C-alpha positions in Angstrom: 12.3 -7.2 44.2 14.7 -4.7 45.1 15.7 -2.1 42.5 13.4 -3.0 39.8 13.6 -1.9 36.0 10.5 -0.5 34.7 8.9 -0.9 30.9 6.4 1.5 29.9 3.0 -0.4 29.7 0.3 1.4 28.4 -0.8 5.5 28.2 -4.3 6.4 29.5 -5.9 9.6 28.6 -7.5 10.3 32.4 -5.7 9.5 35.7 -8.5 7.6 36.7 -8.3 5.1 34.2 -4.2 4.9 35.0 -4.7 4.3 38.2 -7.4 1.6 38.0 -5.1 -0.5 36.0 -2.2 0.0 37.9 -4.1 -0.9 41.0 -5.3 -4.0 39.2 -2.0 -4.9 38.3 -0.4 -4.6 41.6 -3.2 -6.5 43.6 -2.4 -9.7 40.8 1.2 -9.4 41.7 2.7 -7.1 39.1 4.3 -4.1 40.6 2.9 -1.0 38.6 3.1 2.8 39.3 1.3 5.7 37.1 3.7 8.7 35.7 1.5 11.9 34.9 4.9 13.6 33.9 5.5 17.2 34.9 1.8 18.1 34.9 0.6 20.9 37.4 -3.0 20.7 39.0 -5.6 20.6 36.7 -3.7 20.3 32.9 -4.6 17.4 31.0 -2.0 15.3 29.4 -1.3 11.5 29.2 -0.7 9.1 32.0 1.7 6.3 31.9 1.3 3.1 33.6 4.7 1.6 34.1 5.3 -2.1 35.1 8.6 -3.9 36.3 9.8 -5.3 33.3 10.3 -9.0 34.3 6.3 -9.3 34.6 5.3 -7.2 31.6 4.5 -10.3 30.0 2.0 -11.1 32.8 0.4 -7.4 32.7 -0.5 -8.2 28.9 -1.5 -11.4 29.7 -3.9 -10.1 33.1 -5.3 -7.2 31.1 -6.3 -9.2 27.5 -8.2 -11.4 29.9 -12.2 -10.7 29.2 -14.2 -9.5 31.6 -16.2 -11.8 33.9 -20.2 -11.3 33.5 -22.3 -11.2 36.2 -24.3 -14.4 35.7 -20.9 -16.0 35.7 -19.8 -14.2 39.2 -23.3 -15.1 40.6 -23.0 -18.9 39.7 -19.6 -19.0 40.7 -20.5 -17.8 44.4 -24.0 -19.4 44.7 -23.5 -22.5 42.5 -27.3 -22.0 41.5 -28.1 -21.1 37.6 -30.3 -18.2 36.9 -33.7 -19.0 36.1 -35.0 -18.6 32.6 -37.0 -15.6 33.3 -33.7 -13.8 34.5 
């Protein structure tokens, strides 16, 4: 995408949370970046995640999906149901 227009997607209190969401969105095909404003090193603030405006709806949809439980991931990987004592 050339010359993308950006939309504020979400604010986060920490850089780690913002980076995690931006990385997830990027890996899902949604261009995203984190803007920490003009903060100096060691200063707290809010971290803004921006997404490409034409894919903002996809970003909202992707982040609204529930997390997949470990038991379901195990089943998808092995095709074996957990034993009753697990």
